Structures are given as C-alpha cells and as structure tokens.
C-alpha positions in Angstrom: 6.7 -22.8 -14.4 3.0 -22.0 -14.5 -0.1 -23.8 -13.3 -3.5 -23.5 -15.0 -6.6 -23.2 -12.8 -10.3 -22.6 -13.4 -12.1 -20.2 -11.2 -15.7 -18.9 -11.1 -15.9 -15.1 -10.6 -19.0 -13.2 -9.6 -20.4 -11.3 -12.7 -19.6 -7.9 -11.2 -15.9 -8.9 -10.5 -15.5 -10.4 -14.0 -17.0 -7.2 -15.6 -14.8 -5.0 -13.5 -11.7 -6.9 -14.5 -12.7 -7.1 -18.1 -13.3 -3.3 -18.3 -10.0 -2.7 -16.7 -8.2 -5.0 -19.1 -9.7 -3.2 -22.1 -8.8 0.2 -20.6 -5.2 -1.0 -20.0 -5.1 -2.7 -23.5 -4.1 -6.0 -21.8 -5.6 -9.4 -21.8 -7.9 -10.4 -18.9 -5.6 -13.3 -17.7 -2.6 -11.0 -17.3 -4.7 -8.5 -15.3 -5.9 -11.3 -13.0 -2.4 -12.7 -12.5 -1.0 -9.3 -11.6 -3.9 -8.6 -9.3 -3.4 -11.9 -7.4 0.4 -11.5 -7.4 0.3 -8.0 -5.9 -2.5 -8.8 -3.4 -1.0 -11.8 -1.7 1.9 -10.9 0.6 5.0 -13.0 0.7 5.1 -15.8 3.3 8.2 -16.6 5.2 9.7 -20.1 5.0 8.8 -20.5 8.7 5.2 -19.6 8.3 4.9 -21.8 5.2 5.9 -24.9 7.2 3.5 -24.3 10.1 0.8 -26.9 10.7 -2.7 -25.7 9.7 -4.7 -24.3 12.6 -7.5 -26.7 11.8 -5.2 -29.6 12.6 -4.1 -28.4 16.0 -5.5 -29.5 19.4 -8.0 -27.3 21.2 -5.3 -26.3 23.7 -3.0 -25.2 20.8 -5.8 -23.3 19.1 -6.6 -21.4 22.3 -2.9 -20.6 22.8 -2.7 -19.1 19.3 -5.7 -16.8 20.1 -3.3 -15.0 22.4 -0.4 -14.8 20.0 1.5 -11.5 20.0 4.9 -10.2 19.0 7.5 -10.5 21.7 8.0 -7.2 23.5 11.5 -6.5 22.0 10.1 -7.0 18.4 7.0 -4.9 19.2 9.1 -2.1 20.6 11.5 -2.1 17.7 8.6 -2.1 15.2 7.1 1.0 16.9 10.5 2.7 16.9 11.1 2.0 13.2 7.5 3.1 12.2 8.1 6.4 14.1 11.4 6.9 12.3 9.7 6.1 8.9 6.9 8.6 9.6 9.5 11.2 10.5 11.3 10.6 7.3 14.5 9.6 9.2 14.7 5.9 8.3 17.8 4.4 6.8 17.9 1.7 4.1 19.1 -0.9 6.6 16.3 0.2 9.0 13.8 0.0 6.2 14.8 -3.6 5.5 14.5 -4.4 9.2 11.0 -2.7 9.3 9.9 -4.8 6.3 11.0 -8.0 8.1 9.2 -7.0 11.3 6.1 -6.1 9.4 6.1 -9.5 7.8 6.4 -11.2 11.2 3.6 -9.0 12.6 1.3 -9.7 9.6 1.9 -13.5 9.7 1.3 -13.7 13.4 -1.8 -11.5 13.1 -3.2 -13.8 10.4 -2.3 -16.9 12.5 -4.1 -15.4 15.5 -7.2 -14.5 13.5 -7.3 -17.9 12.0 -7.1 -19.4 15.5 -9.9 -17.2 16.8 -12.1 -18.3 13.9 -11.2 -21.9 14.5 -11.9 -21.5 18.3 -15.3 -20.1 17.6 -16.1 -22.8 15.1 -15.1 -25.5 17.7 -17.2 -23.7 20.4 -14.1 -23.1 22.5 -14.9 -19.4 22.8 -18.1 -17.4 22.1 -18.3 -15.5 18.8 -16.8 -12.1 19.2 -19.3 -9.3 19.4 -22.2 -11.7 20.1 
C-alpha cells in the first residue's frame, strides 16, 4: 500500500535531488522515496506506542530529560561495540548489538524531545544560554 503526499522542498534541495535522479537515470519520486526510507531508522513497537512528549505532565517531561540506558544494557553495548571494533563480533552478537543500538537511539531521541519540551514549557533554561 502507498500513500500520496505533497511536500514543498527548498529550491536547492529540489535541484540537488533532481540532478541526482538524472545522474542515476531514475525518476525523482523514486530517489526521494529511497532517501526517506534509508534516512528514517526503524522504530520498535514499544516506542511506536509511547505517548507523545508534548502530552505528558511537567513531572513526566522532566523525568524523561534524565532518561538513560540501564547499567546492564549500557555495559553490554560498550562490550559489543569493542568486540565489533576489534573484528571479533559473532552474528548473534551483531544482532544483539543492533537491538541495543536501537534502544539507545530511541531513548536518546525521547530524551532530546523531552529536553526541547522542557525548555519550551520553561521548566529548564535553554541549554548553553
């Protein structure tokens, strides 16, 4: 199933995509679809069902600004990254690493969104200000 949308691109982005499409001998729409598809990381079922940060209470938003991986996950992630860098990672460990990286990225995004929301609500001062 496909959905059709209309977007407005800045001229320079449109021209860049159009030039690339011509160079690749492909239509512009397929270039844009591929670019979006490869740019947006997968989202776990758990993350997809979370309530938007903007709908949370001030207390909940502030709690999310402190969100981190639990120590066991963090330690295992570091261990697997070290094994990958050393070229000693197994297929099973690589799958585990991908799962932990997804958890890390989703929590980091949630934390960043909460920080932005907290600043917008005046719960914390703008970082770096």
